[in-house]
C-alpha positions in Angstrom: -21.1 2.9 -17.9 -21.0 1.1 -13.7 -20.0 3.8 -11.4 -15.8 4.0 -9.8 -15.5 4.9 -6.3 -11.7 6.4 -5.8 -11.0 5.5 -1.9 -7.1 6.6 -0.4 -6.5 6.9 3.5 -4.1 9.8 3.4 -1.4 11.4 6.6 0.2 14.5 5.1 0.6 13.8 2.3 0.3 17.1 0.5 3.8 16.1 -1.6 1.9 13.0 -3.7 -2.0 13.2 -2.8 -2.3 15.9 -5.8 -0.8 13.5 -8.5 -2.3 10.5 -7.4 -5.7 12.4 -7.5 -5.0 13.7 -10.9 -4.0 10.7 -12.6 -7.3 8.9 -10.9 -9.3 12.0 -11.6 -10.5 10.9 -14.8 -12.4 7.8 -14.5 -13.2 8.7 -10.9 -17.3 8.6 -10.4 -16.8 9.6 -6.8 -13.7 10.3 -4.5 -13.3 9.1 -1.3 -10.4 10.5 1.3 -10.4 9.3 4.7 -7.9 11.5 6.1 -5.6 11.3 10.1 -5.4 14.4 11.1 -3.3 15.8 8.3 -1.8 19.5 9.6 -0.6 20.1 5.8 -2.4 21.2 2.9 -3.9 17.2 2.2 -7.1 18.4 3.2 -7.3 21.7 1.5 -5.8 19.6 -1.9 -8.5 16.2 -2.5 -11.3 18.6 -1.4 -9.8 20.5 -5.0 -10.8 17.1 -6.9 -14.5 16.8 -5.2 -13.2 14.3 -2.8 -14.6 13.5 0.4 -14.0 14.2 3.6 -13.8 12.3 6.6 -11.7 12.4 8.8 -12.8 10.8 12.6 -10.8 10.7 15.7 -9.0 7.2 16.2 -6.4 5.9 14.6 -7.8 1.7 14.2 -4.6 0.7 11.7 -5.5 0.3 8.1 -7.1 -2.0 6.9 -10.0 -1.0 9.1 -9.3 3.1 8.4 -9.6 1.3 4.2 -12.1 -0.3 5.2 -13.9 2.9 6.7 -13.6 4.0 3.0 -14.6 1.6 0.8 -17.6 2.3 4.2 -18.3 5.0 2.7 -18.5 4.5 -0.9 -21.7 4.2 -3.3 -19.8 3.3 -7.1 -20.3 -0.7 -7.9 -16.5 -1.1 -8.2 -13.1 0.3 -5.9 -10.2 1.4 -6.9 -8.6 1.5 -4.2 -4.4 4.2 -4.2 -2.1 5.3 -1.7 -1.6 8.8 -2.4 1.8 8.6 -3.2 0.7 6.4 -5.7 -0.7 7.5 -10.1 -1.3 5.4 -13.3 -0.1 5.9 -16.5 -2.8 5.8 -19.4 -2.5 2.5 -20.0 -4.0 1.6 -16.8 -6.9 3.6 -16.7 -7.7 2.0 -20.6 -8.1 -1.6 -18.8 -9.6 0.0 -16.1 -12.1 1.6 -18.4 -12.3 -1.9 -19.4 -13.0 -3.5 -16.8 -15.5 -1.3 -16.7 -17.9 -1.9 -19.7 -17.4 -5.5 -19.3 -20.4 -7.6 -18.5 -18.4 -10.2 -17.5 -16.1 -8.4 -15.9 -14.9 -10.7 -12.7 -15.5 -9.6 -9.0 -11.4 -8.3 -8.8 -8.4 -7.8 -10.6 -5.0 -6.6 -9.4 -2.4 -5.3 -11.4 1.5 -4.9 -11.0 2.9 -2.4 -8.7 6.1 -0.5 -10.4 8.1 0.6 -7.0 10.4 2.9 -6.4 13.7 3.7 -3.9 15.1 7.1 -3.9 13.8 7.2 -7.6 15.3 4.4 -8.8 12.7 1.6 -10.6 13.0 -1.5 -8.0 12.9 -4.5 -10.7 14.5 -7.0 -8.4 14.7 -7.8 -4.8 11.2 -8.8 -4.0 9.9 -5.7 -5.4 8.1 -6.2 -8.6 6.4 -7.3 -10.6 4.6 -7.4 -6.4 1.3 -7.6 -7.7 -1.9 -5.4 -5.7 -5.4 -5.9 -5.3 -7.1 -2.5 -6.3 -9.9 -3.0 -8.3 -13.3 -5.1 -6.9 -15.9 -5.3 -7.3 -17.5 -3.1 -3.8 -20.3 -5.6 -3.2 -17.6 -8.7 -3.2 -14.6 -7.3 -1.6 -13.1 -5.7 1.0 -9.6 -4.9 3.5 -9.1 -7.4 6.0 -8.1 -6.2 8.7 -4.3 -5.8 9.9 -3.0 -3.1 10.9 0.1 -3.7 8.2 0.9 -4.3 4.9 -3.6 -4.8 4.3 -4.6 -7.1 1.6 -8.1 -6.7 -0.3 -10.1 -10.3 -0.2 -12.3 -10.2 -2.3 -14.8 -13.1 -3.2 -14.6 -15.0 -6.7 -12.6 -14.9 -8.9 -9.6 -12.3 -9.8 -8.2 -11.4 -12.5 -4.9 -9.8 -14.4 -3.7 -6.7 -15.5 -1.0 -6.1 -16.9 -0.1 -1.9 -17.0 1.1 -1.4 -13.7 0.2 0.5 -11.2 3.0 3.6 -10.5 5.4 4.3 -6.2 6.8 6.5 -4.5 7.8 3.5 -1.9 10.8 5.3 -0.4 12.1 8.7 -1.9 14.7 10.0 0.9 16.9 7.7 3.5 14.8 10.0 5.9 11.6 8.5 4.8 12.8 5.1 4.7 14.1 5.5 8.5 10.9 7.0 9.4 8.6 4.3 8.2 11.1 1.4 9.2 10.2 2.7 13.1 6.9 3.4 12.0 5.7 0.4 10.5 8.3 -2.1 12.5 5.4 -1.0 15.7 3.0 -2.1 14.0 4.6 -4.7 13.0 5.5 -5.6 16.0 2.8 -5.1 18.0 0.7 -7.0 15.9 3.1 -10.2 16.3 3.2 -9.5 19.6 -1.1 -9.4 19.6 -1.2 -13.4 17.5 1.2 -15.0 21.0 4.3 -14.5 18.2 7.3 -14.6 20.3 11.2 -14.6 19.6 14.5 -14.1 21.4 16.7 -10.9 20.8 19.3 -14.4 18.6 16.6 -14.6 16.1 15.3 -11.2 15.6 19.4 -10.5 13.9 19.5 -13.6 11.8 15.9 -12.9 10.3 18.1 -9.4 10.0 20.4 -10.5 8.3 18.0 -14.0 6.5 16.1 -10.4 4.6 19.0 -9.1 3.1 20.1 -12.4 1.8 16.3 -13.5 0.7 16.0 -10.0 -1.0 19.3 -9.3 -2.4 20.4 -12.9 -4.1 17.8 -14.9 -3.7 15.8 -12.3 -5.3 18.0 -11.2 -7.2 18.5 -7.4 -5.8 21.9 -8.0 -7.4 21.2 -7.5 -10.6 20.1 -3.7 -9.5 23.3 -2.2 -8.0 23.6 -0.2 -5.7 19.6 0.3 -5.2 19.7 -3.7 -4.8 22.0 -3.3 -1.9 19.8 -0.5 -0.7 16.2 -2.3 -0.6 18.5 -5.5 0.9 19.9 -3.3 3.8 16.2 -1.8 3.9 14.2 -5.3 3.9 17.1 -6.4 7.2 15.9 -3.3 9.3 13.0 -3.2 9.4 12.6 -6.8 9.9 15.2 -6.6 12.4 13.6 -3.6 14.3 9.8 -5.9 13.9 11.3 -8.9 15.5 13.5 -6.9 18.8 10.8 -5.2 19.5 8.7 -8.8 19.9 12.1 -9.5 21.2 12.5 -6.6 23.9 8.3 -7.0 24.9 7.6 -8.6 28.1 6.0 -11.9 27.9 2.6 -11.9 29.6 
């Protein structure tokens, strides 16, 4: 059977990485972890699963960092997971079937079941949230996005039925921290692409993000969780564009 490399990037993920590794270790022939200077037990936990650890000195962004992990891998296939994601038996069986299929496509996407502070999100644009995470190593690579990275596959992409499980946001503090970190990275990326906006436009974009998530994407069907998700989307969108608006034009 072809060899499978599991790749993960980490920074201070001791609370979640063990579950991720346990779920994938049964099918992974090797585990590659690229760590961003963790100060907790992340590396120790990964090493207990036999992972190969890389600790580069710089942070190039999410896409390039995941590509580093891929370039260190030797398997025929790549399975990319985030440390706050894990798999159940159904998805593991589907992946095994792909590896055993000589007619398998170059890549596969699967739905991702997201959670917001412990509640599964069924609407608001958060489901089915398809992500391409399984692909032939020689036929795929990560793009260079600093945030919201994705895999580019050379060829047809199939779809698996079973989802990746994902603890997207675990607390209000986690939500606030991710909004601040990701909006900073996203604003920088927008500015490097020459994008500009006004303070008014930033507010309008935030309001539009709320309406899209809560109304157009049926987030209201998730009740209080839907409102929280829509608010999170709105705050992130506003922050991102507000930082663009506040930046001085070159």
